[in-house]
N, C-alpha and C positions, 0 to 999 in steps of 0.2 A: 460241737465240742462239749465234753462233760465237765461239770463244775464240781469241785469237792464240797461236801456238806459244810457250810460256812454261814457267817452272818456279818452284818456291817451296819453302818449308820449313814443316812442321807443328810448332808449339811453342805449347802453351797459355800463357795469361798467368800462371797460377799456377805454372808451371814456370820462369819467367824468373829470371835472376840478379838479386839485390838485392831487398830488402824483408823486413821481419820476419815470419817464419813462412811466408809465401807471396810469390811474385812479385807485382808490382803495375804500375800505369801510370806508373811513375817512370823513374829512370835506366836500369834494365835494359831496359825496353821500347824506349827511344830507342837504346840501344846495339845492340839486336837489329836495329832498322831499319837502322842504319848497317852492321851485319854483312851483312844481306841485300843492300844496295846494292853493297857492295864485292865480294860473291860473285856479282854479276850476276843476282840473283834479282828477280822482279817480283811475287811473291805471298807473303803471310804467312797461313797457315791457322791458325785458332784453334779451340778448343772453346767451347761456349756460355758466355756471360758473366753469366748470370742468378744471383740469389742462391739457393744450394742449399737444398732443403727437408729432405732426409734424407741422411745419410751423406756429405755434402760432394761428392756427384756433380754435375757440371755439367749432367747430363742429367735431373736431378730438381729443378726450380726451383719456387719458390712464386710466381713471376710470369713470364709470357711476354714482358713488356715492360720490366722493370726490370733494373738492373745490380747486380753484387755489390759492396757497400760495402767488403768486405775487399780489393778490388783498387785502392781509392783510394790514391794516393801521399801520405803525410804529409810527405815531403820537399817536394813541390810546394806543400802547404799552408803549410809554413814559408816558402817563397819568396814566397807571396802575402800573408803577414802574418796568416793565420788561426791559425797556431801560432807559438810562440816556441821557441827552442832549449831553454830550461829545461823546457818542456812535454814535449819529446821525451826529454830526459834523465831527468825524473821518471818517465816511463812505461817506462823501460828500452828505448827504441826504438833499434834498431841495424839497419844495412843489411847486416850480416855474413850472408853466404849460408850457410844450413845445407844439408846434403846431401839433406834430405827435407822436404817440405811439412809444416808444423805448423799446422793450422787453429786448434786451441785457443789456441795462442800468439798467432796473428794476431788472433783475436777479443779476447783479454785485453789486448792492447796497443792495437789500432787503434780499437775502439769507444769507449773512454774518451777517446782523443785526438780522435776525431770529435765527441764531446760538447763537449770544450773548444773546438774550432773553431767549433761552433755557438753557444756562449755568446759567443765573441769576435765572431762575425758579428752577432749581435743587439745587442751592445754598441756597435758602430760603425755607427750609422745613416747615416753619410755615405759609407760604402763604395760604390763603383760596382757591387759584387756584388749589392746589393739590387734594383736594377731588372732585372739579369740573372736573378736568382732569381724575381722576379715574372713576368717574361716566360716563363721555363721552366715555371712552374706553370700559367700560362694555356695555353701551347701544348700541354701534356701532360695537360690536365685529364681527357681521356677515360679515362685509366687511372690517373693519379697519385694522385688523392684516395682512390679505393678501395684502391689498393695501400698507401698510408700508413695508412689505417684498419686494414686487415688486419694490417699490421706492428705497429701499436700495440696492437691487441686481443690478438694472439698473445703479445706480450711481457707485457702486463698479466695475462693469464690463465695464462701459462706453457704454453699449449696451442694449436698451430696447427691442430688439428682443428676446423674451424668448425662441424661438425655437433654438437659437444658444447657450443657456446656457448648463451647464453640463446635461447630459441625465437624471440623477437622479432628477434634479430640474425641467426639462421639464415634467417628469412624476409625479412630486410633491410627491416623496417618503417621508414618515414621517421623516425618519432619516436625509435626506438631508435638509428638512425644519428646523429641530431642530438644525442642524449644522449652518445654516444661522442665526437662531434666536440667537444663542450663539455668533457667530463671529461678527455679525452686530447689536448687541443689542442697541448700542447708536444711530446708524443711523435709526433703526426702531423706537426707541422711539422719535427721533427728527421728523420723518415723522408724527407720531401720534400727536405730539405736534402742528405741523403746522396745521393739520386738526382741532384740538381743537380750536386754535386761530381763524381760518377762521369761523368755525361754531358759535363760541361765538360772533364774531363781526357781522356776518350776521344776527343772531337772534336779536341782539340789533338794527340793522338797520331796520329789518323787523318790529319789535315791534314799533319802532318810526314811520315808514311809516303807519302801520295799525292804530295807534292812530290818525294819521292825516287824516284818511279816504282813504289812498292809498293802493290798492291791488297790490301785486307783481305778475307779469305775466311772468313766466319763459318759457324756451324753452328746449325740450327734443329731441335730435337727435334720430331717430329710430335705427340707427346702432352705433356700437362702433368701435374703432380703433383696428386693429390686434395687434399692439404692446401695449397691454393693460392688466391690471390685470384681467379684465372681461373675456377675452378669455383664458388667462393662467389658471385661476382657474375653468373655465367652458368649457373645450375643447370639451366635449361631446355634448354641446349645439350648436356647430357651425359645418359647413361643411368643415372639414379639412382632409388632407390626413394622412398617417401613420407617416409622419415626423412632423406633426403639422402645416403644411402650408395650406393656403386656396386653395381649389379646384376651387371655383367660388367666385366672389366678387360682391359688390353692385355698382350701378350707375343708370343712366337714359339714355334712347335712345335720339337721336337727337331731339332738341326742340328749343324753343324761344331763349335760351341762347347759344346753341352750335350746329353746324351742324354735329359734330361727336359724340354727346352725351357727357356724363361725366362718366368717370371711376373713381369712388371714391376710390375703393380698399378695402373697409371695408369687413370683412368676413361676409358671410350670415348665418343666423340662421338655425339650423336643427329643424324646427317647430314640427316635430313629436316627437322628444326627449323632447322638451320643454312642449309639451302637456302631455306627460307621467308624468311630474312632476306638472301637473295642473298649469302651467305658474307661478310657485313660484318665479323664478328669476325676471320676469316682475312685479309681485306684490310687491316684495321688492323694485324694482326700482321706482315704483309709490309711494310707501310709503315714500321713502327718498325724492322724488321730492316734495311731498306735505308738507313735513316739511320745505322746502325752499320757496315754492311759494303758492299763493292763487289761481292762475289760471295757467294752463299748456298748452302750445302749443306743439302738437306732430309734429315734423318736418318730412316731407315725409310720411304723414298719409297713402297715397295710397299704401305703401308697406304692409299694413295689408290686403289689398284686393288682390293685386298682385304686384310683385316686379321684377325688371329687373336683370336677372342673367347673369353675364359676365364671360367667362372663365378667370381664373386668369392670363393666359399667353397672353391674347389678348392685342393688342396695343391700341385699342380704345374701346368705348362702343357700336360701331355699331353692332358687332356680338353677342350681347346678345339675350336673350329670356325672355318672360314674364312667371313667375311661380306663382302658386296660393299661396296666403298668408293665415294667420290663421283666418282672419275675426274677428268676435266679441269676440271670446273666451278669449283672454288675458284680455280684458276690463271687461268682466263678472266675471272672476276670481278675478280681482282686486276690483271690486265693491262689491263682496261678502265679501271680507276681510276688505275693507276700507270705504265702503259707497259710496255715490254719488261722481262722479269725475267731477271737474270743468275743462273740457278739451276743447281746441279749435283744430280742425283738420286743419293742413296745407294741403289744397287740391288744390295746384297750379300745373301747368304743364299739362302733358297729362293725363287728368282725364276722366274716363269712367262713364257711367251710374251706373255701379256696385259699383264704389267708392262712388258716391253720395248716392246710396242706403244704403251702409254700414254706412256712416256717419249719415244718417237720422235715421236708425234703432237705433243707439247708442244715438241719440239726441244731437250730438255735433254740435256747429256752425262751419261753414267753413269760408274761407277767400275770400274777394273780394278786388281787387287792381285796382285803377283808371288807372294806366299806361297800364294795359292790356285791357282796355275797349274802347280805342279811335281809333281803326284801321278799324273796320268793323261795319257799321250801322246795319247789320243784326244779329250781335252778341252782345246783350246788357248786357251779363252776368256780366261783370266787370264795367259797367257804373253806376255811383252813382245814377242816377235817376231810376235805375232798381233794386237796392239792396233790398232783403227781410229783414225783421226785425231780423231773427235768423242768423246773421252772424257777423263777425268782419271785418270792412272796413279799408282800408289803402290807402294812396296816393301812397306808394311804400313800399317795404320791404328792409331788409339789402342786398338782392341780386340784387335789382334794382339800376339803377343810381338814383341820387337825382332827385327830381321833376323838378328843373330848369335845371339840366344837361340833363335830358330826353327831356324837352320841347325845349331847345336851340338846341339840336341835330336834332330834328324834323324840326325846323325852317331852320337850315343850310342845311339840306338834301332835303328841299322842300317837306317834307311829308305833305300829306293832313291833315290839322288840323281843319277841319270843325266841327268834333265832339267835340274836345277840346274847340273850340270857343263858343260852346253853354253854357259853364260854366263860361265864362268870361263876364265882363261888362266894358264899356268904362267910368270908373269913376276915373281913376288915380290910382286905387289900383293895387299892383303888381300881376302878373299872379299867382304866387304860393299861394297867399292868397285867391284868388277866388277859386282855385282848392281845397285847404284845406277845405274851407267852403262848397264846394259841397259835400265832404265826410262827414263832420260833420252834414250837413243838410239832409243827406240821411236817409232812413228808418232803416239802420243797427242799431241794439241794441248797438253795441260797435264800436267805431272809434278810431284808433291809428295812430298818426302822427309821423314819424321819426323826430328827433330833427333837422337834417340838412334841412328838408323841412320847418320846422317852421322858420328857419333862412334864408331861400331863397338861400341856397348855391348851387354852381354848381358842376360839375363832380369831381373837386378836393377833394370834401368832401365825395365821395362815400365810403361806408363801405367795400363792397366786389364785385368782378367781378367773377362770377362762371366760373370755368375752367381755370382761371389764377392762376399759382402756387405761385406767390409772390405779394408783394405790396398791400396786403389786410389787413383789420383789423387795420388800422392805424389812422383813423381820431379821433381827440380829440376836445371836446367842451372847450371853454374858459370861465372862471368864469364870465367875463363881459357880455357874451352872454346870461346869465340867468338874464336878466334885468327885472326891474319892468314894463317897457313899454311892453315888449313881453308878460309877464304874464297877464297884463291888456288886451292886444289885444286878447290873447287866451281865457281868461275868457269871454270876450264879445261875441266871436264867439260861445263859448260853451253854454252860456246863450241863445243866439239867436236860437240855434239848439235844445233847450229844453232837454239838457243832464244833468246828475246828477252834482250838484254843491255843493262844500263844504259850510257849513254855514259861514257867515261873522264873 
């Protein structure tokens, strides 16, 4: 698919200004859309929106189809009548923006408020939300009921590891599932209600953004968490042993980010079984994703060509091996059902000619990252002055240090910056602004700049350090940082680079 010459900003929902503990789909989200429009941008790139399974990472979700209830705006529930002001006050709800994401605080405040909203919803049987909720449940039956069951059982047992549940539940015997449905009926209904609220608020925000000329650019991790409803309900589609435990797990070999590689721990797909079903699960996943997003980035796209298989009991990722992936087949199956797919292939890391060939056959743009292009004069692949038109260009991604953190570290370590210096000018303009403009001025059809780079922030604002188990996913934008001055600067750079601009 061809992309128009355009640009946008990468900012996760949890990093938005406003919202107790974390950003949400409320005022801060709409303010950010307004900022993008005034800055002449046409893309908002986000990180995955699913409910996190472990460590609050958006890349480890316990559902490939659901949304994260912590992103629901309680202010919006107040306006809709599902909550009252005294409910918010009693819960200690405040939109005061903390400088760092506090997931524990968000759970402590929001989940009880969502429970109150659910009680108020049930008490008002005349509410027009009831037919909407019923329609939502019917339309999403293919994933919603099992998701809500999983959610309820995990909360009831205090353990999301489904392989430790009663054997009849592990095997998903109909009688056992019916017993759960009867015993946990309220918890299951509450889980569905949260998904209804999330989807309703998300579609309202997406509609607002689209009307402003902003396309939502989402992110799909190729793998799913083991402790997830996806694996529990589709055990035959994963490489598991007789006890339901992974035999092999996903990761990557040693690379730029880690000398021992990364052992992610996600279960690996049994691609032969998935092929036998004509990739139906993947088609359903793509269908759901394109209800949420206008553009979709496939994280770790190279896993479709070949993937790193690590023994489940290995200590690190070093002892893995490359295995052949499914290639084009899942995408062709989805295209046959859904039409043309607006997909961007995340093709970073140890990428082979075979991966590039697969991406090119599918017609997907790949990614180019300035930070990867400044070490070797003989390797211009990631340098802005060498970008092709059919790609998405970045100063850095959520896995990189911020632009200034990266630059400052190079300066402190005495790294040769002669390549970086080519993109700078002695005009008093900050280094990060020159580097951002080099990406915007490149031939890449699409350019996306992380919000931290636009603000010129250092390593303290880094989103994620791959391989580090904690202290990630915590940076938050402040409302004052979405300034008119920054919007005007970004718009001027965008105009100068001849990218799509919103009409005045």
